[in-house]
Structure formats: structure tokens, C-alpha cells
Residue frames as a rotation matrix with the C-alpha (Angstrom) as fourth column:
UNK 1
-0.472 -0.590 -0.656 -1.93
-0.146 0.786 -0.601 336.97
0.870 -0.188 -0.457 165.41
UNK 2
0.577 0.780 -0.243 -3.91
0.100 0.228 0.968 335.16
0.811 -0.583 0.054 168.06
UNK 3
-0.054 -0.510 0.858 -2.86
-0.861 -0.411 -0.298 336.12
0.505 -0.756 -0.417 171.58
UNK 4
-0.186 -0.148 -0.971 -1.78
0.199 0.963 -0.184 333.23
0.962 -0.227 -0.149 173.86
UNK 5
0.711 0.442 0.547 -3.43
-0.442 -0.325 0.836 333.21
0.547 -0.836 -0.036 177.30
UNK 6
-0.377 -0.892 0.248 -0.74
-0.716 0.110 -0.690 332.85
0.588 -0.437 -0.680 180.04
UNK 7
-0.107 0.318 0.942 -3.08
-0.897 0.379 -0.230 330.94
-0.430 -0.869 0.245 182.26
UNK 8
0.886 0.433 -0.166 -3.72
-0.457 0.760 -0.461 328.43
-0.074 0.484 0.872 179.51
UNK 9
0.231 -0.916 -0.329 0.15
-0.436 0.205 -0.876 327.97
0.870 0.346 -0.352 179.17
UNK 10
-0.481 -0.375 0.793 0.53
-0.866 0.060 -0.497 327.51
0.139 -0.925 -0.353 182.90
UNK 11
0.383 0.789 0.481 -2.38
-0.766 0.562 -0.312 325.00
-0.516 -0.249 0.819 182.91
UNK 12
0.842 -0.062 -0.536 -0.69
-0.374 0.649 -0.662 322.97
0.389 0.758 0.524 180.05
UNK 13
-0.191 -0.981 -0.041 2.66
-0.554 0.142 -0.821 322.90
0.811 -0.134 -0.570 181.72
UNK 14
-0.365 0.057 0.929 1.08
-0.899 0.238 -0.368 321.67
-0.242 -0.970 -0.035 184.91
UNK 15
0.721 0.690 0.063 -0.67
-0.622 0.685 -0.379 318.96
-0.305 0.234 0.923 183.08
UNK 16
0.610 -0.577 -0.542 2.48
-0.328 0.439 -0.836 317.90
0.721 0.688 0.079 181.31
UNK 17
-0.431 -0.731 0.530 4.37
-0.772 -0.005 -0.635 317.95
0.466 -0.683 -0.562 184.57
UNK 18
0.082 0.532 0.843 1.68
-0.814 0.524 -0.252 315.72
-0.576 -0.665 0.476 186.22
UNK 19
0.933 0.240 -0.268 1.93
-0.352 0.767 -0.536 313.18
0.077 0.595 0.800 183.34
UNK 20
0.115 -0.976 -0.185 5.78
-0.443 0.116 -0.889 313.19
0.889 0.184 -0.419 183.62
UNK 21
-0.462 -0.229 0.857 5.38
-0.885 0.061 -0.461 312.37
0.054 -0.972 -0.231 187.34
UNK 22
0.573 0.747 0.337 2.77
-0.706 0.659 -0.258 309.73
-0.415 -0.090 0.905 186.73
UNK 23
0.767 -0.302 -0.566 5.09
-0.334 0.566 -0.754 308.06
0.548 0.767 0.333 184.09
UNK 24
-0.239 -0.955 0.177 8.03
-0.674 0.032 -0.738 308.26
0.699 -0.295 -0.651 186.41
UNK 25
-0.209 0.226 0.952 6.06
-0.888 0.364 -0.281 306.65
-0.410 -0.904 0.124 189.33
UNK 26
0.865 0.498 0.054 4.87
-0.445 0.813 -0.375 303.82
-0.231 0.300 0.926 187.02
UNK 27
0.339 -0.812 -0.475 8.46
-0.377 0.345 -0.860 303.18
0.862 0.470 -0.189 185.73
UNK 28
-0.422 -0.621 0.661 9.50
-0.823 -0.043 -0.566 303.00
0.380 -0.783 -0.493 189.33
UNK 29
0.244 0.674 0.697 6.74
-0.804 0.542 -0.243 300.55
-0.542 -0.501 0.675 190.23
UNK 30
0.916 0.136 -0.378 7.58
-0.347 0.741 -0.575 298.36
0.202 0.657 0.726 187.33
UNK 31
0.015 -0.997 -0.080 11.29
-0.484 0.063 -0.873 298.35
0.875 0.051 -0.481 188.23
UNK 32
-0.395 -0.012 0.919 10.41
-0.917 0.063 -0.393 297.56
-0.053 -0.998 -0.036 191.84
UNK 33
0.609 0.675 0.417 8.19
-0.650 0.726 -0.225 294.80
-0.455 -0.134 0.880 190.84
UNK 34
0.731 -0.366 -0.577 10.72
-0.365 0.505 -0.782 293.34
0.577 0.782 0.236 188.36
UNK 35
-0.349 -0.927 0.137 13.44
-0.616 0.116 -0.779 293.30
0.707 -0.356 -0.611 190.95
UNK 36
-0.031 0.405 0.914 11.00
-0.875 0.431 -0.220 291.49
-0.483 -0.807 0.341 193.47
UNK 37
0.869 0.451 -0.204 10.40
-0.489 0.719 -0.494 288.88
-0.076 0.529 0.845 190.76
UNK 38
0.360 -0.848 -0.390 14.16
-0.364 0.257 -0.895 288.42
0.859 0.464 -0.216 190.05
UNK 39
-0.388 -0.398 0.831 14.73
-0.912 0.034 -0.409 288.03
0.135 -0.917 -0.377 193.84
UNK 40
0.418 0.699 0.580 12.23
-0.758 0.621 -0.201 285.46
-0.501 -0.355 0.789 194.03
UNK 41
0.923 -0.067 -0.379 13.62
-0.228 0.697 -0.680 283.53
0.309 0.714 0.628 191.00
UNK 42
-0.096 -0.994 0.047 17.35
-0.577 0.017 -0.817 283.71
0.811 -0.105 -0.575 192.46
UNK 43
0.782 0.480 -0.397 16.12
0.041 0.597 0.801 282.37
0.622 -0.643 0.447 195.78
UNK 44
0.124 -0.812 0.571 18.26
-0.945 -0.272 -0.182 282.05
0.303 -0.517 -0.801 198.84
UNK 45
0.157 0.033 0.987 17.51
-0.550 0.833 0.060 278.33
-0.820 -0.552 0.149 199.22
UNK 46
-0.619 -0.569 -0.541 19.37
-0.756 0.244 0.608 276.20
-0.214 0.785 -0.581 196.72
UNK 47
-0.884 0.221 0.413 17.21
0.130 0.963 -0.237 273.27
-0.450 -0.156 -0.879 197.48
UNK 48
0.155 0.966 -0.207 14.13
0.158 -0.231 -0.960 275.15
-0.975 0.116 -0.188 196.08
UNK 49
0.110 -0.105 -0.988 15.79
-0.807 -0.591 -0.027 275.83
-0.581 0.800 -0.150 192.68
UNK 50
0.398 0.047 0.916 15.87
0.388 0.896 -0.215 273.80
-0.831 0.441 0.339 189.61
UNK 51
-0.779 -0.619 -0.106 17.55
0.086 -0.273 0.958 274.00
-0.622 0.737 0.266 186.10
UNK 52
0.483 0.871 0.090 15.35
0.320 -0.079 -0.944 275.36
-0.815 0.485 -0.317 183.27
UNK 53
-0.537 -0.611 0.581 16.16
0.793 -0.131 0.595 276.49
-0.287 0.780 0.555 179.71
UNK 54
0.391 0.538 -0.747 15.43
0.078 -0.828 -0.556 279.94
-0.917 0.159 -0.365 178.37
UNK 55
0.228 -0.280 0.933 15.69
0.943 0.301 -0.140 280.81
-0.241 0.912 0.332 174.64
UNK 56
0.129 -0.202 -0.971 17.14
0.022 -0.978 0.207 283.77
-0.991 -0.048 -0.122 173.03
UNK 57
0.947 0.104 -0.303 17.58
-0.275 -0.223 -0.935 285.13
-0.165 0.969 -0.183 169.40
UNK 58
0.647 -0.749 0.141 20.70
0.757 0.610 -0.235 283.87
0.090 0.259 0.962 167.67
UNK 59
-0.182 -0.819 0.544 23.93
0.612 -0.527 -0.589 285.73
0.770 0.225 0.597 168.25
UNK 60
0.203 0.274 0.940 22.40
-0.455 -0.824 0.339 287.31
0.867 -0.496 -0.043 171.36
UNK 61
0.597 0.127 -0.792 23.27
0.404 0.806 0.433 284.52
0.693 -0.579 0.429 173.82
UNK 62
-0.314 -0.864 -0.393 26.28
0.803 -0.021 -0.596 286.18
0.507 -0.503 0.700 175.42
UNK 63
-0.714 0.190 0.673 24.53
-0.240 -0.971 0.020 289.53
0.657 -0.147 0.739 175.94
UNK 64
0.371 0.929 0.016 21.44
-0.453 0.165 0.876 287.78
0.811 -0.332 0.482 177.48
UNK 65
0.321 -0.348 -0.881 23.76
0.669 0.741 -0.049 285.64
0.670 -0.574 0.471 179.69
UNK 66
-0.726 -0.680 0.102 25.40
0.455 -0.587 -0.670 288.72
0.515 -0.440 0.736 181.06
UNK 67
-0.406 0.657 0.635 22.08
-0.541 -0.733 0.412 290.37
0.737 -0.176 0.653 181.79
UNK 68
0.589 0.600 -0.541 20.92
0.001 0.669 0.743 287.33
0.808 -0.438 0.393 183.67
UNK 69
-0.069 -0.693 -0.718 24.08
0.871 0.308 -0.381 287.28
0.486 -0.652 0.583 185.80
UNK 70
-0.827 -0.233 0.512 23.82
0.077 -0.948 -0.308 291.04
0.558 -0.216 0.802 186.41
UNK 71
-0.046 0.924 0.380 20.23
-0.616 -0.326 0.717 290.38
0.786 -0.201 0.584 187.69
UNK 72
-0.364 -0.279 0.889 21.49
-0.920 0.254 -0.297 287.91
-0.143 -0.926 -0.349 190.11
UNK 73
0.768 0.638 0.048 20.35
-0.600 0.745 -0.291 284.85
-0.222 0.195 0.956 188.33
UNK 74
-0.191 -0.826 0.530 22.47
-0.398 0.559 0.727 281.79
-0.897 -0.072 -0.436 188.20
UNK 75
0.797 0.488 -0.356 22.95
-0.472 0.136 -0.871 281.03
-0.376 0.862 0.339 184.51
UNK 76
-0.123 -0.853 0.508 25.08
0.045 0.507 0.861 278.72
-0.991 0.129 -0.024 182.34
UNK 77
0.759 0.146 -0.634 25.92
-0.596 -0.235 -0.768 279.40
-0.261 0.961 -0.091 178.78
UNK 78
0.496 -0.599 0.629 27.78
0.396 0.801 0.450 276.36
-0.773 0.026 0.634 177.36
UNK 79
0.779 -0.331 -0.533 30.75
-0.619 -0.548 -0.563 277.57
-0.105 0.768 -0.631 175.24
UNK 80
0.665 -0.680 0.309 33.78
0.595 0.733 0.330 275.82
-0.451 -0.035 0.892 173.75
UNK 81
0.420 -0.658 -0.625 37.11
-0.497 -0.743 0.449 277.40
-0.759 0.122 -0.639 173.12
UNK 82
0.856 -0.185 0.483 38.48
0.476 0.648 -0.595 276.67
-0.203 0.739 0.642 169.68
UNK 83
0.052 -0.896 -0.440 41.95
0.074 -0.436 0.897 277.28
-0.996 -0.079 0.044 168.46
UNK 84
0.951 0.294 0.094 42.28
0.137 -0.131 -0.982 278.91
-0.276 0.947 -0.165 165.08
UNK 85
0.035 -0.988 0.149 45.78
0.835 0.111 0.539 278.41
-0.550 0.106 0.829 163.29
UNK 86
0.812 0.001 -0.583 47.56
-0.179 -0.951 -0.252 281.39
-0.555 0.309 -0.773 161.88
UNK 87
0.816 -0.576 0.038 50.08
0.267 0.319 -0.909 281.52
0.512 0.752 0.414 159.14
UNK 88
0.080 -0.927 0.367 53.75
-0.302 -0.373 -0.877 281.57
0.950 -0.041 -0.309 160.04
UNK 89
-0.602 -0.492 -0.629 54.93
0.431 0.463 -0.775 281.45
0.672 -0.738 -0.066 163.53
UNK 90
-0.613 0.353 0.706 52.21
-0.626 -0.762 -0.163 283.53
0.481 -0.543 0.689 165.04
UNK 91
-0.938 0.182 0.296 50.30
-0.095 0.683 -0.724 282.00
-0.334 -0.707 -0.624 167.89
UNK 92
-0.616 0.770 0.166 46.83
0.648 0.376 0.662 280.53
0.447 0.516 -0.731 167.16
UNK 93
-0.654 0.524 0.545 43.79
-0.589 -0.805 0.068 282.72
0.474 -0.277 0.836 167.74
UNK 94
-0.868 0.491 -0.073 41.19
0.416 0.639 -0.647 281.54
-0.271 -0.592 -0.759 170.33
UNK 95
-0.650 0.758 0.063 37.48
-0.445 -0.446 0.776 281.77
0.616 0.476 0.627 169.46
UNK 96
-0.856 0.415 0.309 34.62
-0.094 0.461 -0.882 281.14
-0.508 -0.784 -0.356 171.96
UNK 97
-0.729 0.618 -0.295 31.84
-0.286 0.117 0.951 279.36
0.622 0.777 0.091 170.25
UNK 98
-0.186 0.757 0.626 28.31
-0.937 0.054 -0.344 278.90
-0.295 -0.651 0.700 171.81
UNK 99
-0.890 -0.279 0.359 27.61
-0.223 0.956 0.191 275.19
-0.397 0.090 -0.914 171.92
UNK 100
-0.438 0.824 0.360 23.89
0.897 0.426 0.116 275.31
-0.057 0.373 -0.926 171.47
UNK 101
-0.982 -0.013 0.187 22.97
0.052 -0.978 0.200 278.60
0.180 0.206 0.962 169.92
UNK 102
-0.302 0.903 0.306 19.66
-0.350 -0.404 0.846 280.06
0.887 0.149 0.438 171.26
UNK 103
0.560 0.528 -0.638 19.75
0.318 0.575 0.754 278.29
0.765 -0.625 0.154 174.66
UNK 104
-0.399 -0.744 0.536 20.76
-0.470 -0.336 -0.816 279.33
0.787 -0.577 -0.216 178.08
UNK 105
0.010 0.446 -0.895 20.27
0.509 0.768 0.388 277.34
0.861 -0.459 -0.219 181.21
UNK 106
-0.248 0.049 0.967 19.03
-0.609 -0.785 -0.117 279.05
0.753 -0.618 0.224 184.42
UNK 107
-0.591 -0.029 -0.806 18.88
0.545 0.723 -0.426 277.87
0.595 -0.691 -0.411 188.08
UNK 108
-0.732 0.362 0.577 15.69
-0.439 -0.898 0.006 279.22
0.521 -0.249 0.817 189.57
UNK 109
-0.814 0.521 0.257 12.90
-0.045 0.384 -0.922 278.79
-0.579 -0.762 -0.289 191.81
UNK 110
-0.905 0.395 0.159 9.98
0.292 0.303 0.907 277.36
0.310 0.867 -0.389 189.89
UNK 111
-0.300 0.810 -0.505 7.25
0.691 -0.180 -0.700 279.82
-0.658 -0.559 -0.506 190.65
UNK 112
0.520 0.528 0.672 5.13
0.854 -0.325 -0.406 282.24
0.005 0.785 -0.620 188.58
UNK 113
0.871 -0.230 -0.435 7.02
-0.105 -0.950 0.293 285.27
-0.481 -0.209 -0.852 189.82
UNK 114
-0.042 -0.978 0.204 10.21
0.081 0.200 0.976 283.68
-0.996 0.057 0.071 188.43
UNK 115
-0.142 0.028 0.989 8.89
0.930 0.346 0.124 283.28
-0.339 0.938 -0.075 185.03
UNK 116
0.843 0.510 0.170 7.67
0.537 -0.810 -0.235 286.86
0.018 0.289 -0.957 185.04
UNK 117
0.624 -0.673 -0.398 11.02
-0.253 -0.656 0.711 288.06
-0.739 -0.342 -0.580 186.05
UNK 118
-0.305 -0.708 0.637 12.88
0.478 0.465 0.746 286.04
-0.824 0.531 0.197 183.41
UNK 119
0.149 0.449 0.881 10.50
0.985 0.012 -0.172 287.28
-0.088 0.893 -0.441 180.80
UNK 120
0.950 0.270 -0.156 11.22
0.262 -0.963 -0.070 290.87
-0.169 0.026 -0.985 181.75
UNK 121
0.111 -0.977 -0.182 14.94
0.062 -0.176 0.982 290.58
-0.992 -0.120 0.041 180.97
UNK 122
0.410 -0.031 -0.911 15.81
-0.794 -0.504 -0.340 292.02
-0.449 0.863 -0.232 177.55
UNK 123
-0.295 -0.600 -0.743 16.60
-0.919 0.391 0.050 289.27
0.261 0.698 -0.667 175.02
UNK 124
-0.796 0.217 0.565 14.80
-0.108 0.867 -0.486 286.33
-0.596 -0.448 -0.667 176.90
UNK 125
-0.769 0.456 -0.448 12.51
-0.545 -0.102 0.832 285.06
0.334 0.884 0.327 174.20
UNK 126
0.472 0.851 -0.231 10.75
-0.570 0.495 0.656 282.24
0.672 -0.178 0.719 175.99
UNK 127
-0.356 -0.442 0.823 11.11
-0.860 0.500 -0.104 279.54
-0.365 -0.745 -0.559 178.60
UNK 128
-0.679 -0.018 -0.734 11.13
-0.494 0.751 0.438 276.01
0.543 0.660 -0.519 177.40
UNK 129
-0.253 0.698 0.670 7.84
-0.843 0.180 -0.506 274.30
-0.474 -0.693 0.543 178.28
UNK 130
-0.830 0.085 0.551 5.90
0.240 0.947 0.216 271.14
-0.503 0.311 -0.806 177.60
UNK 131
-0.469 0.746 0.473 3.22
0.529 -0.192 0.827 273.29
0.707 0.638 -0.305 176.08
UNK 132
0.617 0.781 0.101 1.95
0.290 -0.344 0.893 274.53
0.732 -0.522 -0.439 179.48
UNK 133
0.971 -0.237 0.025 4.54
-0.059 -0.138 0.989 274.19
-0.231 -0.962 -0.148 182.15
UNK 134
0.377 -0.914 -0.146 8.33
-0.866 -0.293 -0.405 275.01
0.327 0.280 -0.903 182.12
UNK 135
0.829 -0.086 -0.553 10.43
0.011 0.990 -0.138 271.83
0.560 0.108 0.822 181.95
UNK 136
0.584 -0.683 0.439 12.93
-0.772 -0.302 0.559 271.34
-0.249 -0.665 -0.704 184.69
UNK 137
0.366 -0.572 -0.734 16.19
-0.349 0.646 -0.679 269.47
0.862 0.505 0.037 183.89
UNK 138
0.973 -0.073 -0.220 17.68
0.227 0.480 0.847 267.13
0.043 -0.874 0.483 186.60
UNK 139
0.628 -0.774 -0.083 21.05
-0.588 -0.542 0.600 267.79
-0.510 -0.328 -0.795 187.99
UNK 140
0.007 -0.652 0.758 22.47
0.168 0.748 0.642 264.68
-0.986 0.123 0.115 186.48
UNK 141
0.589 0.191 0.785 21.34
0.801 -0.005 -0.599 265.88
-0.110 0.982 -0.156 182.99
UNK 142
0.961 -0.275 0.023 23.05
-0.267 -0.948 -0.175 269.19
0.071 0.162 -0.984 183.52
UNK 143
0.251 -0.915 0.315 26.27
-0.505 0.154 0.849 267.46
-0.826 -0.372 -0.424 184.66
UNK 144
0.185 -0.188 0.965 26.08
0.623 0.782 0.032 265.20
-0.760 0.595 0.262 181.66
UNK 145
0.888 0.112 0.446 25.83
0.417 -0.606 -0.678 268.31
0.194 0.788 -0.585 179.36
UNK 146
0.797 -0.603 0.018 28.71
-0.539 -0.699 0.470 269.91
-0.271 -0.385 -0.882 181.25
UNK 147
0.133 -0.736 0.664 30.79
-0.080 0.660 0.747 266.88
-0.988 -0.152 0.029 180.69
UNK 148
0.555 0.185 0.811 29.99
0.764 0.271 -0.585 266.93
-0.329 0.944 0.009 177.08
UNK 149
0.966 -0.214 0.147 31.18
-0.158 -0.933 -0.324 270.60
0.206 0.290 -0.935 176.84
UNK 150
0.503 -0.838 0.212 34.37
-0.653 -0.207 0.728 269.81
-0.567 -0.505 -0.651 178.69
UNK 151
0.367 -0.304 0.879 35.10
0.352 0.920 0.171 266.86
-0.861 0.247 0.445 176.45
UNK 152
-0.332 -0.447 -0.831 35.45
-0.457 -0.694 0.556 269.15
-0.826 0.564 0.026 173.50
UNK 153
-0.842 -0.082 0.534 33.50
0.313 0.731 0.606 266.84
-0.440 0.677 -0.590 171.24
UNK 154
0.126 0.946 -0.299 30.43
0.217 -0.320 -0.922 268.94
-0.968 0.051 -0.245 170.43
UNK 155
0.503 0.118 -0.856 31.74
-0.673 -0.568 -0.473 270.31
-0.543 0.814 -0.206 167.24
UNK 156
-0.681 -0.704 -0.202 33.57
-0.689 0.523 0.501 267.15
-0.247 0.481 -0.842 166.09
UNK 157
0.115 0.802 0.586 30.74
-0.239 0.595 -0.767 265.49
-0.964 -0.052 0.260 164.35
UNK 158
-0.813 -0.398 0.426 30.78
0.250 0.421 0.872 263.49
-0.526 0.815 -0.243 161.12
UNK 159
-0.404 0.733 -0.547 28.41
-0.853 -0.518 -0.065 264.79
-0.331 0.441 0.835 158.41
UNK 160
-0.830 0.150 0.537 25.86
0.192 0.981 0.023 262.19
-0.523 0.122 -0.843 157.53
UNK 161
-0.757 0.653 0.007 22.90
-0.100 -0.126 0.987 261.69
0.645 0.747 0.161 155.17
UNK 162
-0.807 0.538 0.242 19.87
-0.333 -0.077 -0.940 262.56
-0.487 -0.839 0.242 157.19
UNK 163
-0.845 0.507 0.170 17.25
0.469 0.548 0.693 261.71
0.258 0.665 -0.701 154.52
UNK 164
-0.489 0.712 0.504 13.62
-0.373 -0.693 0.617 262.62
0.788 0.114 0.604 154.90
UNK 165
-0.979 0.197 -0.047 11.38
0.124 0.399 -0.908 262.31
-0.161 -0.895 -0.415 157.94
UNK 166
-0.409 0.909 0.075 7.68
0.236 0.026 0.971 261.72
0.881 0.415 -0.225 158.17
UNK 167
-0.232 0.481 0.845 5.12
-0.874 -0.485 0.036 263.17
0.428 -0.730 0.533 160.70
UNK 168
0.781 0.557 0.283 4.67
-0.620 0.636 0.459 260.58
0.076 -0.534 0.842 163.44
UNK 169
0.526 -0.631 -0.571 8.04
0.083 0.706 -0.703 258.98
0.846 0.322 0.424 162.94
UNK 170
0.981 -0.114 -0.157 9.90
0.167 0.078 0.983 258.05
-0.100 -0.990 0.096 166.05
UNK 171
0.398 -0.893 0.211 13.45
0.086 -0.193 -0.978 259.50
0.913 0.407 0.000 166.46
UNK 172
0.583 -0.350 -0.733 16.07
0.796 0.065 0.602 260.04
-0.163 -0.934 0.317 169.04
UNK 173
0.937 -0.333 0.109 18.00
-0.313 -0.935 -0.166 263.36
0.157 0.121 -0.980 169.59
UNK 174
0.598 -0.794 -0.108 21.68
0.780 0.608 -0.149 262.91
0.183 0.005 0.983 168.93
UNK 175
-0.470 -0.828 0.305 22.86
0.767 -0.554 -0.325 266.54
0.438 0.081 0.895 169.41
UNK 176
-0.143 0.457 0.878 22.10
-0.179 -0.884 0.431 269.61
0.973 -0.096 0.208 171.46
UNK 177
-0.578 -0.115 0.808 20.94
-0.780 -0.212 -0.589 270.16
0.239 -0.970 0.033 174.99
UNK 178
0.263 0.846 0.464 18.47
-0.913 0.374 -0.164 267.19
-0.312 -0.381 0.870 174.56
UNK 179
-0.241 -0.554 -0.797 20.87
-0.789 0.590 -0.172 264.61
0.565 0.587 -0.579 173.21
UNK 180
-0.990 -0.100 -0.100 19.74
-0.052 0.915 -0.400 261.00
0.132 -0.391 -0.911 174.02
UNK 181
-0.507 0.853 0.119 16.06
-0.355 -0.082 -0.931 261.95
-0.785 -0.515 0.345 174.52
UNK 182
-0.662 0.381 0.646 13.39
0.721 0.560 0.409 260.20
-0.206 0.736 -0.645 172.37
UNK 183
-0.500 0.582 -0.641 10.83
-0.324 -0.812 -0.485 262.03
-0.803 -0.034 0.595 170.44
UNK 184
-0.009 0.637 0.771 8.14
0.788 0.479 -0.387 262.01
-0.616 0.604 -0.506 167.72
UNK 185
-0.964 -0.211 0.161 8.36
0.264 -0.715 0.648 264.24
-0.022 0.667 0.745 164.45
UNK 186
-0.195 0.917 -0.348 5.35
0.599 -0.169 -0.783 266.47
-0.777 -0.361 -0.516 164.63
UNK 187
0.855 0.429 -0.290 5.94
0.042 -0.616 -0.787 268.82
-0.517 0.661 -0.545 161.67
UNK 188
-0.417 -0.909 0.001 8.31
0.212 -0.096 0.973 268.92
-0.884 0.406 0.233 158.65
UNK 189
0.734 0.509 -0.449 8.22
-0.245 -0.419 -0.875 270.32
-0.633 0.752 -0.183 155.11
UNK 190
0.646 -0.526 0.553 10.09
0.741 0.608 -0.286 269.15
-0.186 0.595 0.782 151.99
UNK 191
0.145 -0.695 0.704 13.35
0.568 -0.525 -0.635 271.06
0.810 0.492 0.318 151.48
UNK 192
0.539 -0.024 0.842 13.36
-0.596 -0.717 0.362 272.56
0.595 -0.697 -0.401 155.00
UNK 193
-0.153 -0.873 -0.464 16.26
-0.066 0.477 -0.876 271.54
0.986 -0.103 -0.131 157.14
UNK 194
-0.862 -0.028 0.507 14.47
-0.505 -0.054 -0.861 271.78
0.052 -0.998 0.033 160.55
UNK 195
-0.248 0.833 -0.495 11.65
0.192 0.543 0.818 269.75
0.950 0.108 -0.294 161.94
UNK 196
-0.173 0.298 0.939 9.52
-0.906 -0.422 -0.033 270.04
0.386 -0.857 0.343 165.07
UNK 197
-0.330 -0.066 -0.942 9.88
0.056 0.994 -0.089 267.18
0.942 -0.082 -0.325 167.33
UNK 198
0.637 0.529 0.561 7.93
-0.605 -0.107 0.789 266.38
0.477 -0.842 0.252 170.51
UNK 199
-0.348 -0.885 -0.310 10.82
-0.349 0.429 -0.833 265.38
0.870 -0.182 -0.458 172.75
UNK 200
0.680 0.576 -0.453 9.95
0.214 0.436 0.874 263.20
0.701 -0.691 0.173 175.71
UNK 201
-0.464 -0.779 0.422 11.75
-0.222 -0.359 -0.907 264.98
0.858 -0.514 -0.006 178.65
UNK 202
-0.984 -0.035 0.175 11.17
-0.177 0.308 -0.935 263.23
-0.021 -0.951 -0.309 182.07
UNK 203
-0.619 0.766 0.174 7.82
0.652 0.625 -0.430 261.72
-0.438 -0.152 -0.886 181.01
UNK 204
0.269 0.761 -0.590 6.55
0.265 -0.647 -0.715 265.00
-0.926 0.036 -0.376 179.35
UNK 205
0.089 -0.310 0.947 6.40
0.988 0.147 -0.045 265.80
-0.125 0.939 0.319 175.76
UNK 206
0.196 -0.194 -0.961 8.11
0.180 -0.956 0.230 269.11
-0.964 -0.219 -0.153 174.88
UNK 207
0.845 0.084 0.528 7.94
0.534 -0.081 -0.841 270.69
-0.028 0.993 -0.114 171.26
UNK 208
0.195 -0.895 -0.401 11.46
0.021 -0.405 0.914 271.54
-0.981 -0.187 -0.060 170.06
UNK 209
0.969 -0.010 -0.245 12.66
-0.246 -0.038 -0.969 272.65
0.001 0.999 -0.039 166.71
UNK 210
0.285 -0.886 0.365 15.78
0.022 0.387 0.922 270.77
-0.958 -0.255 0.130 165.55
UNK 211
0.002 -0.381 -0.924 17.96
-0.980 -0.182 0.074 270.60
-0.197 0.906 -0.374 162.62
UNK 212
0.729 0.415 -0.544 17.88
-0.593 0.781 -0.197 267.35
0.343 0.466 0.815 160.66
UNK 213
-0.006 -0.824 -0.566 21.34
-0.041 0.566 -0.823 266.27
0.999 0.018 -0.037 161.70
UNK 214
-0.608 -0.197 0.769 20.36
-0.747 -0.184 -0.638 266.51
0.267 -0.963 -0.035 165.42
UNK 215
0.341 0.725 0.598 18.00
-0.760 0.587 -0.279 263.51
-0.554 -0.360 0.751 165.20
UNK 216
-0.783 -0.417 -0.461 18.18
-0.610 0.660 0.438 260.04
0.122 0.624 -0.772 163.93
UNK 217
0.159 0.890 -0.427 15.49
-0.692 0.409 0.595 257.39
0.704 0.200 0.681 163.22
UNK 218
-0.179 0.000 0.984 14.61
-0.807 0.572 -0.147 254.78
-0.563 -0.820 -0.103 165.95
UNK 219
-0.577 -0.030 -0.816 15.00
-0.655 0.614 0.440 251.46
0.488 0.789 -0.374 164.28
């Protein structure tokens, strides 16, 4: 059996300890940097902030919304409370439905540090952009969306025949965060119920994936 040199063991232990300290220092640096980015995003001057949209994987909106709030970010996740009838005399059940799955609105300072801070939050998949720059929503648009949520009409839509769309066809968004905005179909496939539309938001084209029943042709 080969003898183990005690000095080799001590040297290996020292190396492993050094690596652990280095990894710990790097983790602290990353956390400190992330906290600085988030503090910049949250901002202390409301006049410097604007509304933007971050995307999340489906069914993770509530968890991501909580993480944003815990990080000090002002965030709005539109939800609607629905009453589910039950048999007999039992009271109806309440269910909280996310109005626009995959979207959360955040009120942040529009600088590079903010985007880095948001990207560092678990579950934030992307920030809605026009292809290059994050797209800001005006206060009046946010207020319009909030009014739509309060009206309780989001889930009360009539089903309609959407037909087929062609690339280059002009459409208008009729449902979702960008309802009423015009756009142009940029990508679609037969038998696929979603299309990519370049939505014109405040003078800039923003690529957005939409379900067929979220758009209608412009006559």
C-alpha cells in the first residue's frame, strides 16, 4: 500500500481552502453588484422611472412577481379574480387568474444597470424590446390596461373564426398588453395558432408572439 505524505495532504487541504475562499469572495462580489444594479433600477426619483415589460415562463408569473417585489422593484402583475360556483349551498370558490400569461410590468430607471439587475432575477426571461432597446410604456397606457383589468372584461371574449394570415398583412392587436396597437405579420406557419407580429409601439416596431385570436385584420 502506497504511503500518503502528510505534507501533500496539508498542501491539498490548503489549496482547497483557498479555492473555497476565492469562490466565496466572488459570490459576495456578484451579490453586491446585483444589489447595486437593483438599487439603481428601483431609483429614488420617481420622475426618472418608466414602465417596461419583462417576460417570464408560463406559470411562473406569480413567483417572479414576488421576487421582483422582494428586490425592491415596483412591479405589476395583472390578475383577475373569478368566482367558481360549487354544488349545493357551499360558497363559490375564488381563483386568481393571470390576465396576460408571461408578462409582468416593472417601473424602473431606464439605464443599463437596471437591465442587468432585472436579468439577474430568477425567472426573468427577457425584457421586451424593439429589437435593440427596451420599450417604455406611457402612464396613460398602463392606466388603460389597469382599467381593463378592473372592468373584468378580459376573459369575457366571444370566440371567433380567425382564418389564416399572410406575412406582410396589416393587423391590429385586440387582446393582451398591446391591445389597440397596429402591427404587421412577420412570421406564420400553417396549422400553428401563433404568429409573430411587429407591433408599432410609440413609433417603434416591436416583435411580439401573439395567438391568432389576439389580432384582427385591418380592412
